[in-house]
Each structure stands twice: as C-alpha cells, then as structure tokens.
Biopython code that builds the backbone (N, CA, C, O; Angstrom):
import numpy as np
from Bio.PDB.StructureBuilder import StructureBuilder

atoms = [
    (1, "UNK", "N", (94.260, 73.398, 113.485)),
    (1, "UNK", "CA", (93.888, 74.981, 113.710)),
    (1, "UNK", "C", (95.463, 75.510, 113.935)),
    (1, "UNK", "O", (95.718, 76.659, 113.575)),
    (2, "UNK", "N", (96.326, 74.841, 114.415)),
    (2, "UNK", "CA", (97.804, 75.265, 114.842)),
    (2, "UNK", "C", (98.228, 75.596, 113.652)),
    (2, "UNK", "O", (98.750, 76.700, 113.502)),
    (3, "UNK", "N", (98.053, 74.471, 112.283)),
    (3, "UNK", "CA", (98.667, 75.057, 111.314)),
    (3, "UNK", "C", (98.170, 76.326, 110.810)),
    (3, "UNK", "O", (98.978, 77.201, 110.496)),
    (4, "UNK", "N", (97.082, 76.487, 110.715)),
    (4, "UNK", "CA", (96.448, 78.005, 110.331)),
    (4, "UNK", "C", (97.117, 79.058, 110.836)),
    (4, "UNK", "O", (97.549, 79.989, 110.155)),
    (5, "UNK", "N", (97.245, 78.922, 112.298)),
    (5, "UNK", "CA", (97.890, 79.909, 113.168)),
    (5, "UNK", "C", (99.357, 80.098, 112.766)),
    (5, "UNK", "O", (99.816, 81.234, 112.650)),
    (6, "UNK", "N", (100.093, 79.017, 112.554)),
    (6, "UNK", "CA", (101.379, 79.425, 111.923)),
    (6, "UNK", "C", (101.684, 80.194, 110.804)),
    (6, "UNK", "O", (102.527, 81.075, 110.632)),
    (7, "UNK", "N", (100.474, 79.484, 109.751)),
    (7, "UNK", "CA", (100.804, 80.247, 108.173)),
    (7, "UNK", "C", (99.998, 81.901, 108.297)),
    (7, "UNK", "O", (100.247, 82.774, 107.466)),
    (8, "UNK", "N", (99.192, 82.085, 109.264)),
    (8, "UNK", "CA", (98.936, 83.505, 109.516)),
    (8, "UNK", "C", (100.007, 84.273, 110.201)),
    (8, "UNK", "O", (100.106, 85.475, 109.954)),
    (9, "UNK", "N", (100.964, 83.597, 111.187)),
    (9, "UNK", "CA", (102.058, 84.110, 111.753)),
    (9, "UNK", "C", (103.265, 84.099, 110.807)),
    (9, "UNK", "O", (104.304, 84.500, 111.331)),
    (10, "UNK", "N", (103.328, 83.807, 109.808)),
    (10, "UNK", "CA", (104.603, 83.831, 108.672)),
    (10, "UNK", "C", (103.924, 84.830, 107.903)),
    (10, "UNK", "O", (104.675, 85.672, 107.411)),
    (11, "UNK", "N", (102.509, 84.977, 107.635)),
    (11, "UNK", "CA", (102.348, 86.214, 106.354)),
    (11, "UNK", "C", (102.294, 87.410, 107.307)),
    (11, "UNK", "O", (102.385, 88.542, 106.832)),
    (12, "UNK", "N", (102.159, 87.237, 108.547)),
    (12, "UNK", "CA", (102.286, 88.532, 109.196)),
    (12, "UNK", "C", (104.024, 88.828, 109.201)),
    (12, "UNK", "O", (104.526, 89.939, 109.029)),
    (13, "UNK", "N", (104.454, 88.102, 109.337)),
    (13, "UNK", "CA", (106.065, 88.065, 109.578)),
    (13, "UNK", "C", (106.539, 88.674, 108.354)),
    (13, "UNK", "O", (107.507, 89.424, 108.486)),
    (14, "UNK", "N", (105.882, 88.452, 106.732)),
    (14, "UNK", "CA", (106.346, 88.395, 105.600)),
    (14, "UNK", "C", (105.943, 90.084, 105.437)),
    (14, "UNK", "O", (106.680, 90.957, 104.979)),
    (15, "UNK", "N", (104.487, 90.254, 105.980)),
    (15, "UNK", "CA", (104.226, 91.642, 105.804)),
    (15, "UNK", "C", (105.001, 92.897, 106.749)),
    (15, "UNK", "O", (105.156, 94.051, 106.349)),
    (16, "UNK", "N", (105.333, 92.493, 107.769)),
    (16, "UNK", "CA", (106.139, 93.459, 108.455)),
    (16, "UNK", "C", (107.886, 93.458, 107.452)),
    (16, "UNK", "O", (108.591, 94.435, 107.200)),
    (17, "UNK", "N", (108.071, 92.315, 107.169)),
    (17, "UNK", "CA", (109.362, 92.399, 106.322)),
    (17, "UNK", "C", (109.374, 93.377, 105.605)),
    (17, "UNK", "O", (110.274, 94.217, 105.651)),
    (18, "UNK", "N", (108.191, 93.443, 104.675)),
    (18, "UNK", "CA", (108.038, 94.080, 103.394)),
    (18, "UNK", "C", (107.952, 95.693, 103.608)),
    (18, "UNK", "O", (108.385, 96.570, 102.861)),
    (19, "UNK", "N", (107.120, 95.852, 105.115)),
    (19, "UNK", "CA", (106.712, 97.347, 105.645)),
    (19, "UNK", "C", (108.047, 97.719, 105.885)),
    (19, "UNK", "O", (108.229, 98.842, 105.416)),
    (20, "UNK", "N", (109.196, 97.203, 106.485)),
    (20, "UNK", "CA", (110.263, 97.718, 107.088)),
    (20, "UNK", "C", (111.166, 98.020, 105.830)),
    (20, "UNK", "O", (111.776, 99.086, 105.743)),
    (21, "UNK", "N", (111.235, 96.942, 104.761)),
    (21, "UNK", "CA", (111.772, 97.134, 103.376)),
    (21, "UNK", "C", (111.608, 98.807, 102.998)),
    (21, "UNK", "O", (112.572, 99.570, 102.944)),
    (22, "UNK", "N", (110.385, 99.154, 102.783)),
    (22, "UNK", "CA", (109.756, 100.144, 102.345)),
    (22, "UNK", "C", (110.200, 101.494, 103.164)),
    (22, "UNK", "O", (110.774, 102.517, 102.790)),
    (23, "UNK", "N", (109.666, 101.049, 104.504)),
    (23, "UNK", "CA", (110.444, 102.337, 105.262)),
    (23, "UNK", "C", (112.018, 102.405, 105.263)),
    (23, "UNK", "O", (112.484, 103.515, 105.521)),
    (24, "UNK", "N", (112.785, 101.520, 105.047)),
    (24, "UNK", "CA", (114.156, 101.601, 104.320)),
    (24, "UNK", "C", (114.766, 102.413, 103.347)),
    (24, "UNK", "O", (115.751, 103.149, 103.412)),
    (25, "UNK", "N", (114.038, 102.154, 102.487)),
    (25, "UNK", "CA", (113.561, 102.769, 101.024)),
    (25, "UNK", "C", (113.538, 103.951, 101.189)),
    (25, "UNK", "O", (114.389, 104.711, 100.725)),
    (26, "UNK", "N", (112.378, 104.367, 102.004)),
    (26, "UNK", "CA", (112.319, 105.812, 101.929)),
    (26, "UNK", "C", (113.096, 106.787, 102.740)),
    (26, "UNK", "O", (113.173, 107.980, 102.445)),
    (27, "UNK", "N", (113.723, 106.192, 103.868)),
    (27, "UNK", "CA", (114.739, 106.704, 104.607)),
    (27, "UNK", "C", (115.971, 107.035, 103.720)),
    (27, "UNK", "O", (116.588, 108.088, 103.878)),
    (28, "UNK", "N", (116.360, 105.993, 102.660)),
    (28, "UNK", "CA", (117.134, 105.918, 101.866)),
    (28, "UNK", "C", (117.082, 107.098, 100.512)),
    (28, "UNK", "O", (118.049, 107.543, 99.893)),
    (29, "UNK", "N", (116.165, 107.294, 100.385)),
    (29, "UNK", "CA", (115.724, 108.356, 99.765)),
    (29, "UNK", "C", (115.632, 109.872, 99.676)),
    (29, "UNK", "O", (115.839, 110.784, 98.875)),
    (30, "UNK", "N", (115.148, 109.629, 101.110)),
    (30, "UNK", "CA", (115.355, 111.178, 102.080)),
    (30, "UNK", "C", (116.679, 111.303, 101.968)),
    (30, "UNK", "O", (116.994, 112.350, 101.402)),
    (31, "UNK", "N", (117.839, 110.423, 102.394)),
    (31, "UNK", "CA", (118.904, 110.686, 102.673)),
    (31, "UNK", "C", (119.960, 111.150, 101.235)),
    (31, "UNK", "O", (121.066, 111.690, 101.218)),
    (32, "UNK", "N", (119.211, 110.748, 100.293)),
    (32, "UNK", "CA", (119.603, 111.447, 98.481)),
    (32, "UNK", "C", (119.255, 112.290, 98.523)),
    (32, "UNK", "O", (120.063, 113.213, 98.426)),
    (33, "UNK", "N", (117.925, 112.590, 98.683)),
    (33, "UNK", "CA", (117.639, 114.236, 98.406)),
    (33, "UNK", "C", (118.443, 115.393, 99.330)),
    (33, "UNK", "O", (118.920, 116.442, 98.899)),
    (34, "UNK", "N", (118.456, 115.010, 100.435)),
    (34, "UNK", "CA", (119.265, 115.886, 101.475)),
    (34, "UNK", "C", (120.659, 115.727, 101.020)),
    (34, "UNK", "O", (121.224, 116.814, 100.903)),
    (35, "UNK", "N", (121.236, 114.915, 100.788)),
    (35, "UNK", "CA", (122.523, 114.771, 100.162)),
    (35, "UNK", "C", (123.532, 114.282, 101.204)),
    (35, "UNK", "O", (124.723, 114.073, 100.971)),
    (36, "UNK", "N", (122.754, 114.083, 102.694)),
    (36, "UNK", "CA", (123.770, 113.604, 103.782)),
    (36, "UNK", "C", (123.881, 112.234, 103.965)),
    (36, "UNK", "O", (123.181, 111.433, 103.346)),
    (37, "UNK", "N", (124.682, 111.932, 104.743)),
    (37, "UNK", "CA", (124.954, 110.263, 105.134)),
    (37, "UNK", "C", (124.321, 109.874, 105.956)),
    (37, "UNK", "O", (124.524, 110.185, 107.130)),
    (38, "UNK", "N", (123.323, 109.042, 105.554)),
    (38, "UNK", "CA", (122.422, 108.412, 106.518)),
    (38, "UNK", "C", (122.877, 107.816, 107.235)),
    (38, "UNK", "O", (124.084, 107.607, 107.111)),
    (39, "UNK", "N", (122.264, 107.324, 108.178)),
    (39, "UNK", "CA", (122.299, 106.309, 109.516)),
    (39, "UNK", "C", (121.195, 105.463, 109.799)),
    (39, "UNK", "O", (120.181, 106.103, 110.080)),
    (40, "UNK", "N", (121.025, 103.825, 109.818)),
    (40, "UNK", "CA", (119.700, 103.258, 109.798)),
    (40, "UNK", "C", (119.801, 103.470, 111.788)),
    (40, "UNK", "O", (120.724, 103.793, 112.535)),
    (41, "UNK", "N", (118.332, 103.090, 112.025)),
    (41, "UNK", "CA", (118.328, 103.333, 113.586)),
    (41, "UNK", "C", (119.406, 102.210, 114.360)),
    (41, "UNK", "O", (120.026, 102.293, 115.421)),
    (42, "UNK", "N", (119.332, 101.231, 113.415)),
    (42, "UNK", "CA", (121.120, 100.517, 114.136)),
    (42, "UNK", "C", (121.818, 100.761, 114.215)),
    (42, "UNK", "O", (122.586, 100.305, 115.062)),
    (43, "UNK", "N", (122.188, 101.903, 113.192)),
    (43, "UNK", "CA", (123.528, 102.735, 113.620)),
    (43, "UNK", "C", (124.300, 102.320, 112.205)),
    (43, "UNK", "O", (125.166, 103.114, 111.837)),
    (44, "UNK", "N", (124.048, 101.083, 111.336)),
    (44, "UNK", "CA", (125.017, 101.202, 110.202)),
    (44, "UNK", "C", (124.576, 102.030, 108.782)),
    (44, "UNK", "O", (123.404, 101.902, 108.427)),
    (45, "UNK", "N", (125.132, 102.549, 108.277)),
    (45, "UNK", "CA", (125.063, 103.645, 107.187)),
    (45, "UNK", "C", (124.508, 102.856, 106.049)),
    (45, "UNK", "O", (125.057, 101.846, 105.609)),
    (46, "UNK", "N", (123.284, 103.408, 105.547)),
    (46, "UNK", "CA", (122.582, 102.736, 104.390)),
    (46, "UNK", "C", (123.066, 102.694, 102.969)),
    (46, "UNK", "O", (122.405, 102.113, 102.108)),
]
sb = StructureBuilder()
sb.init_structure("model")
sb.init_model(0)
sb.init_chain("A")
sb.init_seg("    ")
for serial, (resi, resn, name, xyz) in enumerate(atoms, 1):
    if name == "N":
        sb.init_residue(resn, " ", resi, " ")
    sb.init_atom(name, np.array(xyz, "f"), 0.0, 1.0, " ", f" {name:<3s}", serial, name[0])
structure = sb.get_structure()
C-alpha cells in the first residue's frame, strides 16, 4: 500500500508541476500581449 501511495503522490506532484508550467506560459503570453515587462509572483522577471 505504501508503494502505491508514493506513486500517487508522485503523479500529483507531476500534475501540479505541469499546471504551474501552463500557468506560467499563460502569464508570459499575457505579458507579451500587453507589452509590459512582467514579473513572476516570486519576483523574478519572466
């Protein structure tokens, strides 16, 4: 059961990472459209 739990957690993490990446791409695209220099929530410029 423990092994399955770990595998599930890994998939959830991968999904979250993927989601973060798509969100970042959306933000970047929005920035390109507005033509403004954009900052990521963590303060780094995209």
